[in-house]
N, CA, C and O of each residue as an XYZ file, in Angstrom:
424
protein
N      -2.639     13.696    -13.529
C      -1.305     14.438    -13.375
C      -1.230     14.938    -12.641
O      -0.549     15.963    -12.677
N      -2.004     14.465    -11.279
C      -1.494     14.625     -9.718
C      -0.186     13.533     -9.586
O       0.791     13.822     -8.896
N      -0.269     12.493    -10.188
C       1.084     11.276    -10.039
C       1.782     11.685    -11.031
O       2.951     11.308    -10.955
N       1.584     12.187    -11.763
C       2.584     12.376    -12.869
C       3.466     13.553    -12.636
O       4.669     13.474    -12.886
N       2.766     14.959    -12.032
C       3.695     15.957    -11.498
C       4.074     16.078    -10.098
O       4.576     17.087     -9.603
N       3.754     14.782     -9.367
C       4.619     14.741     -8.043
C       5.973     13.973     -8.470
O       6.229     13.000     -9.179
N       6.707     14.879     -7.697
C       8.208     14.821     -7.774
C       8.590     13.351     -7.053
O       9.628     12.743     -7.313
N       7.636     12.916     -6.162
C       8.323     11.306     -5.468
C       7.596     10.454     -6.311
O       8.180      9.423     -6.646
N       6.408     10.645     -6.753
C       5.714      9.605     -7.589
C       5.910      9.563     -9.199
O       5.336      8.689     -9.849
N       6.502     10.257     -9.647
C       6.600     10.347    -11.101
C       7.348      9.710    -11.374
O       8.338      9.560    -10.659
N       7.176      9.037    -12.583
C       7.706      7.356    -12.874
C       9.297      8.089    -13.549
O       9.299      9.056    -14.312
N      10.766      7.257    -12.982
C      11.886      7.614    -13.267
C      12.375      5.664    -13.455
O      12.090      4.645    -12.826
N      13.355      6.034    -14.860
C      14.089      4.610    -14.805
C      14.642      3.996    -13.526
O      15.543      4.511    -12.864
N      14.063      2.920    -13.253
C      14.732      2.650    -11.790
C      15.497      1.427    -12.134
O      15.952      0.786    -11.186
N      15.724      0.979    -13.404
C      16.500     -0.517    -14.267
C      17.852      0.079    -13.473
O      18.528     -0.852    -13.036
N      18.382      1.328    -13.195
C      19.849      1.801    -13.002
C      20.442      1.832    -11.773
O      21.574      2.198    -11.456
N      18.987      1.141    -10.717
C      19.514      1.581     -9.240
C      19.752      0.336     -8.525
O      19.036     -0.643     -8.737
N      20.527      0.315     -7.852
C      20.723     -0.954     -6.773
C      19.640     -1.199     -6.374
O      18.773     -0.339     -6.214
N      19.463     -2.714     -6.087
C      18.481     -3.168     -5.213
C      18.228     -2.433     -3.845
O      17.070     -2.233     -3.477
N      19.048     -2.126     -3.269
C      18.539     -1.060     -1.996
C      18.136     -0.129     -2.206
O      17.270      0.409     -1.516
N      18.817      0.514     -3.584
C      18.243      1.610     -3.726
C      16.447      1.758     -4.388
O      15.777      2.771     -4.182
N      16.043      0.825     -4.993
C      14.818      0.407     -5.429
C      13.891      0.217     -4.011
O      13.068      0.995     -3.526
N      14.275     -0.918     -3.609
C      13.240     -0.491     -2.106
C      13.273      0.730     -1.493
O      12.169      1.112     -1.106
N      14.493      1.699     -1.215
C      14.163      2.813     -0.745
C      13.477      3.490     -1.675
O      12.591      4.258     -1.301
N      13.623      3.408     -2.372
C      12.547      4.249     -3.546
C      11.264      3.879     -3.254
O      10.453      4.750     -2.939
N      10.870      2.427     -3.321
C       9.594      1.853     -3.281
C       9.090      2.378     -1.950
O       7.872      2.558     -1.979
N       9.694      2.695     -0.725
C       9.287      3.086      0.258
C       8.720      4.586      0.516
O       7.823      5.060      1.212
N       9.890      5.205     -0.580
C       9.348      6.759     -0.302
C       7.959      6.821     -1.108
O       7.016      7.256     -0.448
N       7.614      6.341     -2.828
C       6.663      6.284     -3.273
C       5.356      5.685     -2.747
O       4.257      6.130     -3.077
N       5.534      4.641     -1.902
C       4.324      3.883     -1.034
C       4.358      5.167     -0.152
O       3.680      5.992     -0.763
N       4.813      5.704      0.961
C       4.513      6.897      1.779
C       3.525      7.954      1.495
O       2.656      8.476      2.194
N       4.016      8.174     -0.106
C       3.680      9.319     -0.633
C       2.047      9.073     -1.027
O       1.190      9.784     -0.501
N       1.742      8.175     -1.845
C       0.906      7.499     -2.445
C      -0.730      7.574     -1.291
O      -1.883      7.972     -1.463
N       0.385      6.667      0.368
C      -0.627      6.825      1.206
C      -1.111      8.432      1.729
O      -2.242      8.625      2.175
N      -0.283      9.323      1.627
C      -0.570     10.332      2.325
C      -0.974     11.153      1.442
O      -1.492     12.165      1.915
N      -0.915     11.075      0.013
C      -2.209     11.773     -1.059
C      -3.412     11.069     -0.940
O      -4.411     11.764     -1.124
N      -3.670      9.478     -0.598
C      -4.604      9.081     -0.435
C      -5.461      9.573      0.881
O      -6.684      9.429      0.851
N      -4.959     10.035      1.798
C      -5.625     10.373      2.928
C      -5.822     11.754      2.822
O      -6.866     12.145      3.342
N      -4.960     12.792      2.180
C      -5.485     14.058      1.976
C      -6.610     14.158      1.301
O      -7.578     14.831      1.657
N      -6.500     13.242     -0.078
C      -7.642     13.103     -0.772
C      -9.123     12.481     -0.180
O     -10.169     12.256     -0.789
N      -8.870     12.349      0.860
C     -10.032     11.132      1.538
C     -10.353      9.995      0.470
O     -11.459      9.760     -0.016
N      -9.126      9.327      0.201
C      -9.555      8.303     -0.796
C      -9.171      6.911     -0.051
O      -9.158      5.888     -0.735
N      -8.938      6.862      0.977
C      -7.746      5.733      1.472
C      -8.789      4.602      1.475
O      -8.392      3.549      0.974
N     -10.325      4.625      2.049
C     -11.102      3.538      2.652
C     -12.045      3.597      1.117
O     -13.026      2.854      1.102
N     -11.856      4.202      0.212
C     -12.448      3.976     -1.071
C     -11.898      3.222     -2.114
O     -10.725      2.924     -2.339
N     -13.006      2.943     -2.756
C     -12.177      1.490     -3.842
C     -11.477      2.433     -5.079
O     -10.773      1.963     -5.973
N     -11.850      3.942     -4.916
C     -11.466      4.990     -5.924
C      -9.771      5.086     -5.382
O      -8.809      5.004     -6.147
N      -9.689      5.278     -3.880
C      -8.354      5.169     -3.456
C      -7.332      4.244     -3.761
O      -6.146      4.509     -3.959
N      -7.928      3.039     -3.785
C      -7.101      1.844     -4.052
C      -6.724      1.786     -5.420
O      -5.794      1.011     -5.645
N      -7.348      2.595     -6.715
C      -7.182      2.942     -7.662
C      -5.752      3.678     -7.636
O      -4.601      3.346     -7.921
N      -6.347      4.770     -7.183
C      -5.043      5.989     -6.805
C      -3.646      5.212     -6.490
O      -2.634      5.515     -7.121
N      -3.631      4.355     -5.645
C      -2.570      3.574     -5.041
C      -2.019      2.883     -6.533
O      -1.043      3.403     -7.073
N      -2.502      2.025     -6.989
C      -2.072      1.563     -8.004
C      -1.512      2.262     -9.332
O      -0.707      1.745    -10.108
N      -2.180      3.739     -9.469
C      -1.296      4.271    -10.683
C      -0.330      5.039    -10.095
O       0.412      5.589    -10.909
N      -0.093      5.260     -8.904
C       1.263      5.695     -8.266
C       2.045      4.582     -8.515
O       3.141      4.711     -9.059
N       1.435      3.062     -8.045
C       2.451      2.487     -8.342
C       3.345      1.951     -9.932
O       4.494      1.582    -10.175
N       2.537      2.085    -10.462
C       2.315      1.996    -12.156
C       3.508      1.570    -12.837
O       3.332      0.821    -13.798
N       4.642      1.881    -12.549
C       5.998      1.353    -12.603
C       6.855      0.506    -12.107
O       7.936      0.134    -12.563
N       6.115      0.119    -10.800
C       6.811     -0.601     -9.981
C       6.088     -1.429     -9.007
O       4.934     -1.060     -8.786
N       6.390     -2.177     -8.552
C       5.853     -2.991     -7.212
C       5.974     -1.711     -5.723
O       7.023     -1.166     -5.380
N       5.056     -1.567     -5.284
C       5.714     -1.005     -3.737
C       5.784     -1.688     -2.808
O       5.296     -2.805     -2.636
N       6.494     -0.967     -2.033
C       6.430     -2.620     -0.467
C       5.259     -2.611      0.362
O       4.993     -3.420      1.251
N       4.614     -1.665      0.006
C       3.441     -1.625      0.965
C       2.099     -1.859      0.446
O       1.184     -1.764      1.263
N       1.811     -2.150     -0.768
C       0.974     -2.550     -1.741
C       0.056     -4.379     -1.006
O      -1.170     -4.479     -1.030
N       0.730     -5.244     -0.596
C       0.592     -6.028      0.102
C      -0.319     -6.237      1.179
O      -1.259     -7.015      1.341
N       0.370     -5.053      2.099
C      -0.257     -4.800      3.261
C      -1.844     -4.170      2.652
O      -2.890     -4.579      3.154
N      -1.841     -3.464      1.879
C      -3.272     -2.723      1.846
C      -4.048     -3.401      0.993
O      -5.279     -3.365      0.968
N      -3.339     -4.024      0.287
C      -4.604     -4.774     -0.894
C      -5.130     -6.011     -0.410
O      -6.297     -6.280     -0.698
N      -4.319     -6.972      0.422
C      -4.707     -8.364      0.843
C      -4.671     -8.296      2.220
O      -5.658     -8.752      2.798
N      -3.830     -7.867      2.848
C      -3.627     -8.021      4.797
C      -4.772     -6.934      5.278
O      -5.639     -7.252      6.092
N      -4.708     -5.938      4.837
C      -5.822     -5.000      5.779
C      -7.449     -5.532      5.420
O      -8.300     -5.664      6.299
N      -7.647     -5.756      4.225
C      -9.027     -6.117      3.665
C      -9.431     -7.387      4.718
O     -10.296     -7.379      5.593
N      -8.391     -8.616      4.284
C      -8.453     -9.776      4.971
C      -8.478     -9.869      6.268
O      -9.005    -10.941      6.564
N      -8.146     -9.231      7.258
C      -8.205     -8.820      8.696
C      -9.139     -8.525      8.577
O      -9.888     -9.376      9.058
N      -9.959     -7.250      7.932
C     -11.500     -6.756      8.585
C     -11.956     -7.830      7.884
O     -12.858     -6.999      7.997
N     -12.147     -8.390      7.534
C     -12.992     -9.335      7.139
C     -13.036    -10.863      7.889
O     -13.841    -11.791      7.814
N     -12.096    -10.717      8.455
C     -12.297    -12.121      9.354
C     -11.991    -11.911     10.985
O     -11.854    -12.943     11.642
N     -11.892    -10.806     11.573
C     -11.328    -10.440     12.732
C     -12.772    -10.009     13.296
O     -13.715     -9.391     12.803
N     -12.497    -10.689     14.714
C     -14.007    -10.016     15.491
C     -13.716     -8.202     15.805
O     -12.847     -7.376     15.525
N     -15.139     -8.238     16.613
C     -15.133     -6.451     16.641
C     -13.526     -5.813     17.622
O     -12.703     -4.898     17.595
N     -13.960     -7.325     18.566
C     -13.233     -6.680     19.581
C     -11.217     -7.013     19.133
O     -10.280     -6.732     19.881
N     -11.122     -7.620     17.809
C      -9.927     -7.788     17.780
C      -9.447     -6.484     16.605
O      -8.342     -6.019     16.323
N     -10.752     -6.197     16.141
C     -10.729     -4.755     15.263
C     -10.252     -3.527     16.007
O      -9.460     -2.679     15.596
N     -10.995     -3.589     17.402
C     -11.005     -2.376     18.133
C      -9.612     -2.302     18.734
O      -9.184     -1.284     19.277
N      -8.973     -3.355     18.619
C      -7.600     -3.500     19.089
C      -6.418     -3.124     17.935
O      -5.581     -2.284     18.265
N      -6.347     -3.654     16.762
C      -5.448     -3.705     16.122
C      -5.894     -3.011     14.970
O      -4.923     -2.564     14.359
N      -6.851     -2.772     14.490
C      -7.156     -1.584     12.974
C      -6.434     -0.106     13.285
O      -6.022      0.628     12.387
N      -6.347      0.226     14.812
C      -5.653      1.398     14.566
C      -4.154      1.844     14.376
O      -3.526      2.888     14.197
N      -3.969      0.786     14.482
C      -2.248      0.194     14.264
C      -2.294     -0.232     12.574
O      -1.634      0.380     11.734
N      -3.025     -1.173     12.311
C      -2.826     -1.419     10.840
C      -2.876     -0.392      9.897
O      -2.188     -0.212      8.892
N      -3.946      0.363     10.452
C      -4.456      1.766      9.395
C      -3.005      2.986      9.470
O      -2.675      3.866      8.674
N      -2.633      2.718     10.274
C      -1.462      3.756     10.919
C       0.017      3.261     10.486
O       1.040      3.924     10.658
N      -0.055      1.884      9.849
C       1.066      1.433      9.188
C       2.074      1.177     10.214
O       3.227      0.894      9.889
N       1.621      1.282     11.719
C       2.466      0.983     12.608
C       2.515     -0.696     12.959
O       3.150     -1.092     13.937
N       1.823     -1.581     12.117
C       1.498     -2.722     12.014
C       1.728     -2.981     10.947
O       0.742     -2.907     10.213
N       2.594     -3.259     10.503
C       2.164     -3.837      8.730
C       2.300     -5.100      8.340
O       3.374     -5.639      8.609
N       1.279     -5.868      7.631
C       1.157     -7.514      7.373
C       1.323     -8.020      6.386
O       1.757     -7.413      5.408
N       1.127     -8.825      6.385
C       1.183     -9.660      4.626
C       0.131    -11.049      4.649
O      -0.178    -11.435      5.776
N      -0.302    -11.640      3.741
C      -1.150    -12.350      3.498
C      -0.561    -13.323      2.683
O       0.222    -13.096      1.760
N      -1.068    -14.691      3.152
C      -0.698    -15.553      2.328
C      -1.765    -16.653      2.014
O      -2.706    -16.469      2.786
N      -1.932    -17.409      1.433
C      -3.126    -18.550      1.129
C      -2.770    -19.699      0.444
O      -2.153    -19.733     -0.621
N      -3.258    -20.829      1.217
C      -2.823    -21.968      0.082
C      -4.227    -22.822     -0.670
O      -5.322    -22.689     -0.124
N      -4.134    -23.484     -1.639
C      -5.323    -23.997     -2.502
C      -5.788    -25.165     -1.621
O      -5.074    -26.129     -1.897
N      -6.420    -25.388     -0.955
C      -6.982    -26.538     -0.256
C      -7.027    -27.751     -1.423
O      -7.472    -27.429     -2.525
N      -6.632    -28.971     -1.238
C      -6.847    -29.990     -2.206
C      -5.900    -29.643     -3.031
O      -6.606    -29.236     -3.953
N      -4.658    -29.476     -3.445
C      -3.923    -29.273     -4.313
C      -2.497    -29.854     -3.422
O      -1.388    -29.841     -3.956
């Protein structure tokens, strides 16, 4: 109900929007989902991730890759010193990252 009743997150037909309009709409939905996750205390909780996906149900959101792959990947591989320096920027979305993976041997 929370997602369905939210004017920003509610599903709408995006098929008739231009590409720039779709991107802008995706950013609006991403920011609203992040805001709600924080308000509900779900941001670092697996349930928070689920909430984010529910909010993104009808379309891919521009910040999904940062949240789902980059942030956990950085946390898992960075030293404590690196985490102290960079995690505040990553958590606040002042530093937005991506993730790429190659499969060795292919």
